[in-house]
A tleap script that builds the chain and sets N, CA, C and O, in Angstrom:
source leaprc.protein.ff14SB
mol = sequence {
  NMET LYS ARG TYR ARG HIE ALA VAL ASP LEU
  ASN HIE GLY ILE CYS GLN THR SER ASP LEU
  GLY SER PHE GLN SER LEU ALA GLY ALA ILE
  THR MET PRO SER THR ASP ASP ILE THR GLN
  GLN VAL ARG LYS GLU THR ARG LEU PHE PHE
  PHE LEU ILE VAL VAL LEU PHE PRO LEU LEU
  SER VAL ALA ILE VAL GLY GLY TYR GLY PHE
  PHE VAL TRP PHE LEU GLN MET LEU LEU GLY
  PRO PRO GLY SER PRO CHIE
}
set mol.1.N position { -94.037 5.004 -86.533 }
set mol.1.CA position { -92.649 5.404 -86.492 }
set mol.1.C position { -92.547 6.844 -86.978 }
set mol.1.O position { -93.212 7.227 -87.940 }
set mol.2.N position { -91.742 7.613 -86.335 }
set mol.2.CA position { -91.598 9.031 -86.645 }
set mol.2.C position { -90.617 9.231 -87.792 }
set mol.2.O position { -89.560 8.602 -87.836 }
set mol.3.N position { -90.977 10.108 -88.713 }
set mol.3.CA position { -90.097 10.414 -89.834 }
set mol.3.C position { -89.416 11.745 -89.577 }
set mol.3.O position { -89.992 12.646 -88.968 }
set mol.4.N position { -88.198 11.855 -90.043 }
set mol.4.CA position { -87.427 13.073 -89.885 }
set mol.4.C position { -87.090 13.622 -91.261 }
set mol.4.O position { -86.772 12.874 -92.185 }
set mol.5.N position { -87.164 14.930 -91.381 }
set mol.5.CA position { -86.783 15.570 -92.631 }
set mol.5.C position { -85.376 16.111 -92.467 }
set mol.5.O position { -85.100 16.858 -91.528 }
set mol.6.N position { -84.493 15.742 -93.365 }
set mol.6.CA position { -83.091 16.129 -93.278 }
set mol.6.C position { -82.743 17.100 -94.395 }
set mol.6.O position { -83.218 16.963 -95.523 }
set mol.7.N position { -81.928 18.062 -94.077 }
set mol.7.CA position { -81.348 18.959 -95.073 }
set mol.7.C position { -79.838 18.804 -94.976 }
set mol.7.O position { -79.251 19.053 -93.923 }
set mol.8.N position { -79.217 18.400 -96.057 }
set mol.8.CA position { -77.781 18.132 -96.042 }
set mol.8.C position { -77.075 19.147 -96.925 }
set mol.8.O position { -77.443 19.338 -98.084 }
set mol.9.N position { -76.068 19.792 -96.374 }
set mol.9.CA position { -75.211 20.701 -97.128 }
set mol.9.C position { -73.912 19.951 -97.389 }
set mol.9.O position { -73.084 19.793 -96.492 }
set mol.10.N position { -73.741 19.488 -98.632 }
set mol.10.CA position { -72.578 18.661 -98.945 }
set mol.10.C position { -71.288 19.462 -98.980 }
set mol.10.O position { -70.211 18.893 -98.805 }
set mol.11.N position { -71.370 20.781 -99.205 }
set mol.11.CA position { -70.159 21.593 -99.254 }
set mol.11.C position { -69.510 21.724 -97.883 }
set mol.11.O position { -68.284 21.751 -97.769 }
set mol.12.N position { -70.340 21.805 -96.838 }
set mol.12.CA position { -69.807 22.024 -95.497 }
set mol.12.C position { -69.916 20.784 -94.613 }
set mol.12.O position { -69.415 20.787 -93.488 }
set mol.13.N position { -70.560 19.727 -95.099 }
set mol.13.CA position { -70.668 18.500 -94.318 }
set mol.13.C position { -71.548 18.636 -93.100 }
set mol.13.O position { -71.256 18.049 -92.059 }
set mol.14.N position { -72.637 19.410 -93.210 }
set mol.14.CA position { -73.526 19.634 -92.077 }
set mol.14.C position { -74.893 19.059 -92.423 }
set mol.14.O position { -75.389 19.227 -93.537 }
set mol.15.N position { -75.484 18.387 -91.464 }
set mol.15.CA position { -76.815 17.818 -91.637 }
set mol.15.C position { -77.712 18.429 -90.567 }
set mol.15.O position { -77.384 18.386 -89.381 }
set mol.16.N position { -78.846 18.999 -90.981 }
set mol.16.CA position { -79.789 19.564 -90.014 }
set mol.16.C position { -81.016 18.678 -89.979 }
set mol.16.O position { -81.630 18.425 -91.016 }
set mol.17.N position { -81.378 18.206 -88.808 }
set mol.17.CA position { -82.593 17.435 -88.623 }
set mol.17.C position { -83.637 18.382 -88.069 }
set mol.17.O position { -83.503 18.882 -86.953 }
set mol.18.N position { -84.693 18.633 -88.860 }
set mol.18.CA position { -85.662 19.650 -88.474 }
set mol.18.C position { -86.468 19.236 -87.254 }
set mol.18.O position { -86.888 20.101 -86.486 }
set mol.19.N position { -86.699 17.949 -87.048 }
set mol.19.CA position { -87.496 17.527 -85.907 }
set mol.19.C position { -86.718 17.663 -84.604 }
set mol.19.O position { -87.312 17.933 -83.560 }
set mol.20.N position { -85.425 17.484 -84.645 }
set mol.20.CA position { -84.619 17.578 -83.428 }
set mol.20.C position { -84.202 19.003 -83.120 }
set mol.20.O position { -83.967 19.339 -81.959 }
set mol.21.N position { -84.107 19.849 -84.140 }
set mol.21.CA position { -83.748 21.240 -83.928 }
set mol.21.C position { -82.279 21.464 -83.660 }
set mol.21.O position { -81.908 22.573 -83.275 }
set mol.22.N position { -81.429 20.485 -83.838 }
set mol.22.CA position { -79.998 20.671 -83.629 }
set mol.22.C position { -79.267 20.326 -84.914 }
set mol.22.O position { -79.803 19.660 -85.800 }
set mol.23.N position { -78.045 20.790 -84.993 }
set mol.23.CA position { -77.235 20.528 -86.167 }
set mol.23.C position { -76.290 19.383 -85.867 }
set mol.23.O position { -75.774 19.254 -84.757 }
set mol.24.N position { -76.076 18.560 -86.870 }
set mol.24.CA position { -75.220 17.404 -86.704 }
set mol.24.C position { -74.285 17.338 -87.903 }
set mol.24.O position { -74.730 17.420 -89.048 }
set mol.25.N position { -73.010 17.191 -87.646 }
set mol.25.CA position { -72.083 17.015 -88.765 }
set mol.25.C position { -72.236 15.599 -89.293 }
set mol.25.O position { -72.756 14.721 -88.604 }
set mol.26.N position { -71.783 15.387 -90.508 }
set mol.26.CA position { -71.908 14.055 -91.091 }
set mol.26.C position { -71.093 13.031 -90.322 }
set mol.26.O position { -71.360 11.833 -90.422 }
set mol.27.N position { -70.101 13.478 -89.556 }
set mol.27.CA position { -69.313 12.565 -88.734 }
set mol.27.C position { -70.059 12.173 -87.462 }
set mol.27.O position { -69.687 11.195 -86.813 }
set mol.28.N position { -71.111 12.922 -87.089 }
set mol.28.CA position { -71.928 12.563 -85.944 }
set mol.28.C position { -71.809 13.485 -84.758 }
set mol.28.O position { -72.499 13.260 -83.764 }
set mol.29.N position { -70.973 14.514 -84.796 }
set mol.29.CA position { -70.831 15.429 -83.663 }
set mol.29.C position { -72.020 16.378 -83.624 }
set mol.29.O position { -72.432 16.905 -84.657 }
set mol.30.N position { -72.566 16.595 -82.449 }
set mol.30.CA position { -73.717 17.484 -82.282 }
set mol.30.C position { -73.220 18.841 -81.827 }
set mol.30.O position { -72.430 18.941 -80.888 }
set mol.31.N position { -73.686 19.886 -82.496 }
set mol.31.CA position { -73.340 21.249 -82.113 }
set mol.31.C position { -74.589 21.948 -81.612 }
set mol.31.O position { -75.702 21.536 -81.939 }
set mol.32.N position { -74.423 22.986 -80.834 }
set mol.32.CA position { -75.546 23.731 -80.283 }
set mol.32.C position { -76.201 24.585 -81.362 }
set mol.32.O position { -75.510 25.110 -82.235 }
set mol.33.N position { -77.540 24.734 -81.315 }
set mol.33.CA position { -78.196 25.635 -82.253 }
set mol.33.C position { -77.820 27.081 -81.935 }
set mol.33.O position { -77.450 27.402 -80.806 }
set mol.34.N position { -77.917 27.940 -82.933 }
set mol.34.CA position { -77.545 29.340 -82.731 }
set mol.34.C position { -78.569 30.040 -81.847 }
set mol.34.O position { -79.677 29.541 -81.653 }
set mol.35.N position { -78.194 31.192 -81.317 }
set mol.35.CA position { -79.104 31.945 -80.456 }
set mol.35.C position { -80.301 32.456 -81.233 }
set mol.35.O position { -81.377 32.627 -80.659 }
set mol.36.N position { -80.140 32.708 -82.540 }
set mol.36.CA position { -81.283 33.125 -83.355 }
set mol.36.C position { -82.320 32.013 -83.439 }
set mol.36.O position { -83.523 32.269 -83.375 }
set mol.37.N position { -81.846 30.771 -83.585 }
set mol.37.CA position { -82.766 29.635 -83.626 }
set mol.37.C position { -83.503 29.485 -82.302 }
set mol.37.O position { -84.706 29.223 -82.279 }
set mol.38.N position { -82.780 29.651 -81.209 }
set mol.38.CA position { -83.397 29.533 -79.888 }
set mol.38.C position { -84.402 30.660 -79.675 }
set mol.38.O position { -85.491 30.424 -79.154 }
set mol.39.N position { -84.047 31.888 -80.075 }
set mol.39.CA position { -84.951 33.027 -79.930 }
set mol.39.C position { -86.217 32.815 -80.743 }
set mol.39.O position { -87.314 33.092 -80.259 }
set mol.40.N position { -86.082 32.329 -81.965 }
set mol.40.CA position { -87.260 32.071 -82.790 }
set mol.40.C position { -88.129 30.985 -82.176 }
set mol.40.O position { -89.355 31.082 -82.211 }
set mol.41.N position { -87.515 29.960 -81.618 }
set mol.41.CA position { -88.272 28.884 -80.989 }
set mol.41.C position { -89.026 29.398 -79.761 }
set mol.41.O position { -90.179 29.026 -79.544 }
set mol.42.N position { -88.387 30.247 -78.959 }
set mol.42.CA position { -89.046 30.803 -77.775 }
set mol.42.C position { -90.216 31.685 -78.195 }
set mol.42.O position { -91.285 31.615 -77.589 }
set mol.43.N position { -90.035 32.511 -79.218 }
set mol.43.CA position { -91.137 33.349 -79.708 }
set mol.43.C position { -92.299 32.494 -80.202 }
set mol.43.O position { -93.462 32.793 -79.933 }
set mol.44.N position { -91.973 31.441 -80.920 }
set mol.44.CA position { -92.999 30.550 -81.450 }
set mol.44.C position { -93.786 29.895 -80.310 }
set mol.44.O position { -95.015 29.833 -80.352 }
set mol.45.N position { -93.073 29.410 -79.300 }
set mol.45.CA position { -93.733 28.776 -78.161 }
set mol.45.C position { -94.557 29.776 -77.364 }
set mol.45.O position { -95.633 29.434 -76.871 }
set mol.46.N position { -94.066 31.020 -77.227 }
set mol.46.CA position { -94.813 32.048 -76.500 }
set mol.46.C position { -96.098 32.392 -77.231 }
set mol.46.O position { -97.151 32.514 -76.606 }
set mol.47.N position { -96.025 32.553 -78.557 }
set mol.47.CA position { -97.237 32.834 -79.340 }
set mol.47.C position { -98.235 31.689 -79.242 }
set mol.47.O position { -99.438 31.922 -79.119 }
set mol.48.N position { -97.750 30.460 -79.294 }
set mol.48.CA position { -98.631 29.309 -79.174 }
set mol.48.C position { -99.288 29.270 -77.800 }
set mol.48.O position { -100.479 28.978 -77.692 }
set mol.49.N position { -98.524 29.562 -76.748 }
set mol.49.CA position { -99.069 29.580 -75.393 }
set mol.49.C position { -100.194 30.609 -75.274 }
set mol.49.O position { -101.263 30.300 -74.749 }
set mol.50.N position { -99.956 31.831 -75.762 }
set mol.50.CA position { -100.992 32.857 -75.669 }
set mol.50.C position { -102.193 32.528 -76.544 }
set mol.50.O position { -103.321 32.849 -76.170 }
set mol.51.N position { -101.985 31.898 -77.694 }
set mol.51.CA position { -103.111 31.469 -78.523 }
set mol.51.C position { -103.964 30.456 -77.771 }
set mol.51.O position { -105.192 30.535 -77.786 }
set mol.52.N position { -103.306 29.501 -77.114 }
set mol.52.CA position { -104.053 28.496 -76.363 }
set mol.52.C position { -104.828 29.120 -75.211 }
set mol.52.O position { -106.000 28.802 -75.006 }
set mol.53.N position { -104.178 30.010 -74.454 }
set mol.53.CA position { -104.800 30.593 -73.271 }
set mol.53.C position { -105.888 31.600 -73.633 }
set mol.53.O position { -106.953 31.603 -73.016 }
set mol.54.N position { -105.634 32.457 -74.626 }
set mol.54.CA position { -106.549 33.564 -74.927 }
set mol.54.C position { -107.648 33.152 -75.900 }
set mol.54.O position { -108.765 33.661 -75.804 }
set mol.55.N position { -107.365 32.247 -76.832 }
set mol.55.CA position { -108.333 31.935 -77.883 }
set mol.55.C position { -108.927 30.537 -77.725 }
set mol.55.O position { -110.142 30.389 -77.600 }
set mol.56.N position { -108.088 29.532 -77.729 }
set mol.56.CA position { -108.591 28.166 -77.831 }
set mol.56.C position { -109.332 27.700 -76.577 }
set mol.56.O position { -110.439 27.174 -76.690 }
set mol.57.N position { -108.759 27.875 -75.398 }
set mol.57.CA position { -109.415 27.389 -74.186 }
set mol.57.C position { -110.750 28.082 -73.914 }
set mol.57.O position { -111.708 27.397 -73.556 }
set mol.58.N position { -110.864 29.410 -74.067 }
set mol.58.CA position { -112.186 30.017 -73.887 }
set mol.58.C position { -113.219 29.517 -74.903 }
set mol.58.O position { -114.374 29.284 -74.545 }
set mol.59.N position { -112.813 29.353 -76.159 }
set mol.59.CA position { -113.753 28.843 -77.160 }
set mol.59.C position { -114.175 27.414 -76.846 }
set mol.59.O position { -115.346 27.064 -76.995 }
set mol.60.N position { -113.237 26.596 -76.416 }
set mol.60.CA position { -113.591 25.229 -76.038 }
set mol.60.C position { -114.531 25.203 -74.836 }
set mol.60.O position { -115.450 24.386 -74.784 }
set mol.61.N position { -114.306 26.082 -73.879 }
set mol.61.CA position { -115.178 26.141 -72.701 }
set mol.61.C position { -116.599 26.504 -73.096 }
set mol.61.O position { -117.553 25.868 -72.647 }
set mol.62.N position { -116.744 27.521 -73.929 }
set mol.62.CA position { -118.075 27.938 -74.382 }
set mol.62.C position { -118.733 26.820 -75.184 }
set mol.62.O position { -119.924 26.558 -75.016 }
set mol.63.N position { -117.977 26.165 -76.046 }
set mol.63.CA position { -118.533 25.088 -76.867 }
set mol.63.C position { -118.977 23.901 -76.013 }
set mol.63.O position { -120.029 23.316 -76.272 }
set mol.64.N position { -118.198 23.544 -75.011 }
set mol.64.CA position { -118.552 22.400 -74.162 }
set mol.64.C position { -119.783 22.708 -73.318 }
set mol.64.O position { -120.695 21.885 -73.235 }
set mol.65.N position { -119.820 23.877 -72.695 }
set mol.65.CA position { -120.974 24.248 -71.869 }
set mol.65.C position { -122.220 24.407 -72.737 }
set mol.65.O position { -123.303 23.961 -72.358 }
set mol.66.N position { -122.069 25.039 -73.897 }
set mol.66.CA position { -123.203 25.193 -74.811 }
set mol.66.C position { -123.697 23.857 -75.337 }
set mol.66.O position { -124.904 23.648 -75.465 }
set mol.67.N position { -122.779 22.954 -75.643 }
set mol.67.CA position { -123.174 21.623 -76.110 }
set mol.67.C position { -123.918 20.845 -75.037 }
set mol.67.O position { -124.899 20.163 -75.331 }
set mol.68.N position { -123.460 20.942 -73.804 }
set mol.68.CA position { -124.152 20.272 -72.703 }
set mol.68.C position { -125.548 20.867 -72.506 }
set mol.68.O position { -126.515 20.131 -72.306 }
set mol.69.N position { -125.654 22.191 -72.561 }
set mol.69.CA position { -126.961 22.836 -72.428 }
set mol.69.C position { -127.911 22.419 -73.538 }
set mol.69.O position { -129.087 22.158 -73.280 }
set mol.70.N position { -127.419 22.352 -74.767 }
set mol.70.CA position { -128.256 21.910 -75.881 }
set mol.70.C position { -128.696 20.466 -75.683 }
set mol.70.O position { -129.844 20.127 -75.971 }
set mol.71.N position { -127.801 19.612 -75.194 }
set mol.71.CA position { -128.127 18.207 -74.947 }
set mol.71.C position { -129.241 18.082 -73.907 }
set mol.71.O position { -130.190 17.324 -74.109 }
set mol.72.N position { -129.136 18.812 -72.803 }
set mol.72.CA position { -130.161 18.766 -71.757 }
set mol.72.C position { -131.478 19.313 -72.296 }
set mol.72.O position { -132.529 18.725 -72.042 }
set mol.73.N position { -131.450 20.414 -73.027 }
set mol.73.CA position { -132.663 21.007 -73.603 }
set mol.73.C position { -133.347 20.016 -74.545 }
set mol.73.O position { -134.568 19.864 -74.506 }
set mol.74.N position { -132.566 19.347 -75.386 }
set mol.74.CA position { -133.132 18.401 -76.341 }
set mol.74.C position { -133.739 17.198 -75.624 }
set mol.74.O position { -134.805 16.721 -76.011 }
set mol.75.N position { -133.060 16.700 -74.570 }
set mol.75.CA position { -133.625 15.591 -73.805 }
set mol.75.C position { -134.927 15.994 -73.123 }
set mol.75.O position { -135.856 15.190 -73.043 }
set mol.76.N position { -135.008 17.224 -72.633 }
set mol.76.CA position { -136.241 17.674 -71.998 }
set mol.76.C position { -137.359 17.826 -73.019 }
set mol.76.O position { -138.529 17.651 -72.680 }
set mol.77.N position { -137.021 18.147 -74.258 }
set mol.77.CA position { -138.052 18.190 -75.302 }
set mol.77.C position { -138.603 16.787 -75.561 }
set mol.77.O position { -139.806 16.624 -75.765 }
set mol.78.N position { -137.739 15.781 -75.556 }
set mol.78.CA position { -138.177 14.413 -75.836 }
set mol.78.C position { -138.836 13.753 -74.631 }
set mol.78.O position { -139.871 13.102 -74.777 }
set mol.79.N position { -138.258 13.910 -73.448 }
set mol.79.CA position { -138.700 13.174 -72.265 }
set mol.79.C position { -139.569 13.998 -71.322 }
set mol.79.O position { -140.155 13.441 -70.394 }
set mol.80.N position { -139.666 15.276 -71.528 }
set mol.80.CA position { -140.426 16.139 -70.636 }
set mol.80.C position { -139.528 16.759 -69.587 }
set mol.80.O position { -138.385 16.336 -69.413 }
set mol.81.N position { -140.040 17.765 -68.883 }
set mol.81.CA position { -139.225 18.439 -67.875 }
set mol.81.C position { -138.971 17.518 -66.680 }
set mol.81.O position { -139.712 16.560 -66.458 }
set mol.82.N position { -137.910 17.817 -65.907 }
set mol.82.CA position { -137.631 16.982 -64.737 }
set mol.82.C position { -138.683 17.209 -63.651 }
set mol.82.O position { -139.315 18.263 -63.590 }
set mol.83.N position { -138.852 16.230 -62.823 }
set mol.83.CA position { -139.805 16.333 -61.730 }
set mol.83.C position { -140.733 15.129 -61.725 }
set mol.83.O position { -140.586 14.209 -62.529 }
set mol.84.N position { -141.693 15.152 -60.806 }
set mol.84.CA position { -142.616 14.021 -60.712 }
set mol.84.C position { -143.605 14.069 -61.880 }
set mol.84.O position { -143.937 15.151 -62.362 }
set mol.85.N position { -144.070 12.923 -62.329 }
set mol.85.CA position { -144.969 12.893 -63.485 }
set mol.85.C position { -146.392 13.340 -63.169 }
set mol.85.O position { -147.189 13.463 -64.099 }
set mol.86.N position { -146.759 13.591 -61.919 }
set mol.86.CA position { -148.140 13.960 -61.571 }
set mol.86.C position { -148.391 15.366 -61.878 }
set mol.86.O position { -149.497 15.859 -61.654 }
savepdb mol mol.pdb
quit
């Protein structure tokens, strides 16, 4: 079950649910997040996208190919090179 962290401002009767990203009054009405919140969210998502594309995926590709190469090399050390046994 997912947990939500709430911040309640009792003076203004506003409850912010951080997981949902929207503001909710204590009466239950949902209001739109401010443009600053949306801008920060877009910047955060853009940085994450570029991190995934530029850093994480290339490193994972090198690690997977290198791991496969090491696995084949190690098997050839144990079982011998491929080909006929003669």
